[in-house]
C-alpha positions in Angstrom: 17.4 21.5 11.2 17.6 20.9 7.3 17.9 17.0 7.9 14.8 17.2 10.2 12.5 19.0 7.6 13.4 16.4 4.9 12.4 13.9 7.1 9.4 15.8 8.0 8.6 16.3 4.2 8.9 12.8 3.5 6.8 11.7 6.6 3.6 14.0 5.8 4.2 12.7 1.7 3.7 9.1 2.7 1.2 9.9 4.9 -0.7 11.7 2.0 -0.1 9.1 -0.5 -1.7 6.7 2.0 -5.0 9.1 2.4 -5.0 9.4 -1.6 -5.4 5.4 -1.5 -8.0 5.5 1.1 -10.2 8.1 -0.8 -13.5 6.8 -2.1 -13.1 8.8 -5.6 -10.3 6.4 -5.9 -11.7 3.3 -5.3 -14.3 4.1 -7.6 -12.2 4.8 -10.4 -10.4 1.0 -9.6 -14.4 -0.3 -9.4 -15.3 1.7 -13.2 -11.4 0.5 -14.8 -10.4 -2.7 -13.3 -14.2 -4.2 -11.8 -14.5 -5.8 -8.3 -11.9 -8.3 -8.2 -9.1 -5.8 -8.3 -10.6 -3.4 -5.8 -11.4 -6.6 -3.2 -7.4 -7.0 -3.6 -6.3 -3.4 -3.6 -8.6 -2.6 -0.5 -7.5 -6.1 1.2 -3.6 -5.3 1.2 -4.4 -1.9 2.3 -6.1 -3.4 5.8 -2.8 -6.1 5.7 -0.6 -2.6 5.3 -2.3 -0.6 8.0 -3.5 -3.0 10.1 -2.0 -6.2 10.7 1.8 -5.2 9.7 1.2 -2.9 12.7 0.1 -5.5 14.7 2.6 -8.5 13.9 5.3 -6.1 15.0 3.5 -5.1 17.8 3.2 -8.7 19.5 7.0 -9.3 18.2 7.8 -6.0 20.4 5.8 -7.6 23.4 7.0 -11.3 22.8 10.3 -11.4 20.9 12.6 -8.0 21.6 11.0 -4.4 22.4 13.2 -3.1 18.9 10.3 -4.4 16.7 8.3 -2.0 18.1 10.2 0.5 15.4 8.5 -1.5 12.9 5.2 -0.3 13.8 5.7 3.8 12.5 7.6 2.0 9.5 4.7 -0.6 8.5 2.5 2.9 8.5 5.0 4.8 6.2 6.3 2.6 3.7 4.4 1.8 0.9 4.2 -2.1 -0.7 1.4 -2.0 -2.7 3.0 -1.6 -6.0 4.9 -4.9 -5.6 1.9 -6.6 -3.9 -1.0 -5.8 -5.6 0.1 -7.1 -9.2 1.2 -10.5 -7.4 -1.9 -11.1 -5.9 -3.8 -9.9 -9.4 -1.8 -12.3 -10.8 -2.4 -15.7 -8.3 -6.4 -14.5 -8.9 -6.3 -14.5 -12.1 -4.4 -17.4 -12.3 -6.9 -19.5 -9.6 -9.7 -17.9 -11.1 -8.8 -19.0 -15.1 -9.6 -15.7 -16.5 -7.1 -14.0 -19.3 -8.1 -10.1 -17.7 -5.1 -8.0 -17.5 -4.0 -4.8 -15.5 -3.1 -2.3 -18.7 -1.2 0.3 -16.2 0.4 -1.1 -12.9 -2.1 0.8 -10.4 0.0 2.4 -7.8 3.2 2.9 -10.3 0.7 4.9 -12.5 -0.9 7.1 -10.2 2.7 7.8 -8.2 4.5 8.4 -11.5 1.6 11.0 -12.5 1.9 12.6 -9.2 5.3 12.6 -8.5 5.0 10.1 -5.8 8.8 7.5 -5.0 9.0 4.3 -3.3 11.1 3.5 -0.8 
């Protein structure tokens, strides 16, 4: 029972974490601090995490092996923007030729101040 409660609390925390990153106030804050380019990168990556990855796992489950269906909830619960947003931002900076920088990593800073952890 204790282990089940632990899993439930973890899933609940991950869902609330995703919900925080989809709020208007979060987007407004990012826009103020870092501009439109970073906001587009963050929103784009959230779409990839929440729509594209589950769709890929669904297609793999249909056409390759049904074990891939297990990846759908996993892709919705795991948070990879702490890793991908800086990479995509760096690519944007290199392609655009600008000399901008992120003061602090967006998700790491938010997650550390609110007590979240990443898997």
